[in-house]
C-alpha positions in Angstrom: 95.8 91.8 99.9 92.5 93.9 100.0 89.3 92.3 99.1 87.4 94.7 96.8 83.7 94.4 96.9 81.4 96.1 94.5 78.6 98.1 95.9 75.9 95.9 94.3 77.3 92.5 95.1 75.1 90.0 96.8 76.3 87.0 98.7 74.6 83.8 98.1 74.1 81.1 100.8 77.3 78.9 101.1 76.7 75.1 100.3 77.1 72.7 103.1 80.8 71.7 103.5 81.8 68.3 102.2 85.0 66.4 101.9 88.0 68.2 103.3 86.1 71.3 103.7 84.1 69.7 106.3 87.4 68.8 108.3 89.6 70.8 110.6 93.3 71.2 110.1 94.3 68.5 112.5 92.5 66.0 110.6 92.9 67.1 107.1 96.6 67.7 107.5 97.3 64.0 107.9 97.3 63.8 104.1 100.8 64.9 103.0 99.7 66.2 99.7 97.0 68.4 101.3 99.5 69.7 103.9 101.9 70.7 101.0 99.1 72.3 99.1 98.1 74.5 102.2 101.8 75.5 102.7 102.1 76.5 99.1 98.7 78.5 99.4 99.7 80.2 102.6 103.1 80.9 101.3 101.7 82.6 98.2 99.2 84.8 100.2 101.7 85.8 102.7 104.2 87.1 100.1 101.2 88.8 98.3 100.3 90.6 101.6 104.0 91.6 102.0 104.1 92.9 98.6 100.8 94.7 99.0 102.2 96.5 102.0 105.2 97.6 100.2 103.3 98.7 97.2 100.7 100.7 99.2 103.5 102.5 101.2 105.0 103.4 97.7 101.7 104.6 96.4 101.3 106.8 99.4 104.2 108.9 97.9 102.1 109.6 94.9 99.1 110.7 96.9 98.0 114.3 96.0 96.9 115.3 99.6 98.1 114.7 103.1 94.8 112.9 104.0 95.1 110.6 101.0 98.6 109.8 102.0 97.5 108.9 105.6 94.7 106.8 104.2 97.0 104.6 102.2 99.4 104.4 105.1 96.7 103.0 107.2 95.8 100.6 104.6 99.4 99.4 104.2 99.6 98.8 107.9 96.5 96.5 107.7 98.2 94.6 104.9 101.2 94.1 107.1 99.2 92.7 109.9 97.6 90.2 107.4 101.2 89.1 106.5 102.1 88.6 110.2 99.0 86.3 110.6 100.0 84.2 107.6 103.6 84.2 108.8 102.6 83.0 112.3 100.2 80.4 110.9 103.0 78.9 108.6 105.3 78.7 111.7 102.5 77.1 113.8 102.0 74.2 111.2 105.8 73.5 111.2 106.5 75.3 107.7 109.5 77.8 107.7 107.6 81.1 106.4 110.5 82.3 104.2 110.9 78.9 102.6 107.1 78.9 102.0 106.9 82.3 100.3 110.1 82.0 98.3 108.7 80.0 95.4 106.3 82.8 94.7 108.4 85.8 95.0 109.8 85.9 91.5 106.3 85.6 89.8 104.8 88.3 92.1 107.7 90.7 91.8 107.5 90.3 88.0 103.8 91.0 88.0 104.3 94.2 90.0 107.3 95.3 87.7 105.2 94.8 84.6 102.2 96.6 86.0 103.9 99.4 87.9 101.3 102.4 87.8 102.6 105.8 86.2 100.5 107.8 88.6 98.0 108.0 91.5 95.0 107.0 89.6 96.6 103.9 87.9 97.8 102.9 91.4 94.3 103.0 92.7 92.9 101.1 89.9 95.6 98.6 90.3 94.8 98.0 94.0 91.1 97.9 93.2 91.2 95.7 90.1 94.4 93.7 90.1 94.3 92.8 93.9 90.5 91.9 93.7 91.1 89.4 91.0 93.8 87.6 93.3 91.3 87.9 96.2 88.7 86.3 94.1 91.0 83.4 93.1 91.8 82.7 96.8 88.3 82.8 97.8 87.5 80.2 95.4 90.3 78.0 96.6 89.3 78.8 100.3 85.9 76.9 99.8 87.8 73.7 99.4 90.1 74.3 102.4 89.8 72.8 105.9 87.8 74.9 108.3 90.6 76.3 110.2 92.7 77.2 107.1 89.6 78.7 105.4 88.9 80.9 108.4 92.3 82.3 108.2 92.4 82.9 104.5 89.0 84.5 104.5 90.1 86.9 107.3 93.2 88.1 105.6 91.2 88.8 102.4 89.1 91.2 104.4 88.7 94.7 102.7 91.2 97.2 104.2 89.1 100.1 103.0 90.7 100.4 99.6 87.5 99.5 97.8 85.4 102.4 98.6 88.4 104.8 98.8 89.4 103.8 95.1 86.0 104.0 93.7 85.3 107.5 95.2 88.7 109.0 94.0 88.6 107.3 90.6 85.0 108.4 89.8 85.6 111.9 91.0 88.7 112.1 88.7 86.7 110.9 85.7 83.9 113.5 86.4 86.5 116.2 86.4 88.2 115.1 83.3 86.2 112.5 81.4 88.9 111.5 79.0 90.9 110.1 81.9 88.3 107.2 81.8 89.5 105.7 78.4 93.2 105.5 79.8 92.2 103.8 83.0 89.9 101.5 81.3 92.8 100.1 79.1 95.1 100.1 82.2 92.4 97.9 83.9 92.0 95.5 81.0 95.7 95.2 81.0 95.8 94.3 84.7 93.0 91.8 84.2 95.0 89.8 81.7 98.2 89.8 83.7 96.6 89.0 87.1 94.6 86.0 85.4 97.9 84.8 83.8 99.7 85.0 87.2 97.0 83.0 88.8 97.2 80.3 86.3 101.0 80.2 86.4 100.9 79.9 90.2 98.6 76.8 89.9 100.4 75.3 87.1 103.9 75.7 88.7 102.9 74.1 92.1 102.0 70.4 91.8 100.1 70.2 95.2 98.1 73.2 94.5 97.2 72.1 91.0 96.3 68.7 92.2 94.0 70.3 94.9 92.1 72.4 92.3 91.5 69.7 89.8 90.2 67.1 92.3 93.0 65.3 93.8 92.7 66.2 97.4 89.8 68.5 97.3 86.4 66.7 96.3 84.5 67.7 93.3 86.7 70.3 91.9 87.4 69.2 88.3 88.9 71.0 85.2 85.4 72.2 84.1 84.8 73.7 87.4 88.3 75.4 87.2 87.0 77.0 83.9 83.9 78.1 85.7 85.8 79.5 88.5 87.7 81.8 86.0 84.4 82.9 84.5 83.2 83.9 87.9 86.3 85.9 88.5 85.9 87.7 85.1 82.3 88.5 85.9 83.3 90.0 89.2 85.8 92.1 87.4 83.1 93.5 85.0 81.1 94.5 88.1 84.1 96.3 89.7 84.8 98.2 86.5 81.3 99.3 86.4 81.7 100.6 90.0 84.5 102.7 88.9 82.6 104.0 86.0 84.8 102.3 83.4 84.0 99.9 80.5 85.2 96.4 80.9 
């Protein structure tokens, strides 16, 4: 799924890796619970990328111009490449890719069903806002992963170009017809609620993942830190809304 950076975001220096984050996969995976958590994480990400590919391909049908259609098609192709990377990694760690993705398919499909855009602009906002929240969540988790898995996760979260494309198109639409902004702001707030609920459900439903997040196999990640994590995700959402010219 695309990583949506806001124009004014700054990157703070990463703290020195400790615990599992300082290990490579060969060493960290000796812990069965950690291996299960990573399999879940990669499975969720892989299905998310596959769904993003399908959605972008569908959104391309709503594109108002041929150049917009081609732009979305290129982004869809990039998402499918991310899916292939995750699928291959799952196979490499002796996890059957389809089985790893299956537990997350229903929840992700339901999220996309409930947040199906009604037009081109809603589709752009969904990709920029909704996918960004998921990317922020996975980046937070990546900081607690072994070095090999972390490198892969961050690579597949790379921006496919949708961020600047969405901002340009949405801002232009609002400038042309200001009343569109109110509708899109309401839509983005709905997406925010649905995306956060989905992230929380994914963690709650998978024991290995939830244990990793609250400090079982990832050092120093307690319940209070989980709360701070979701606060950081909410703050990033507010910045992205401002980039779009919308009220959070």
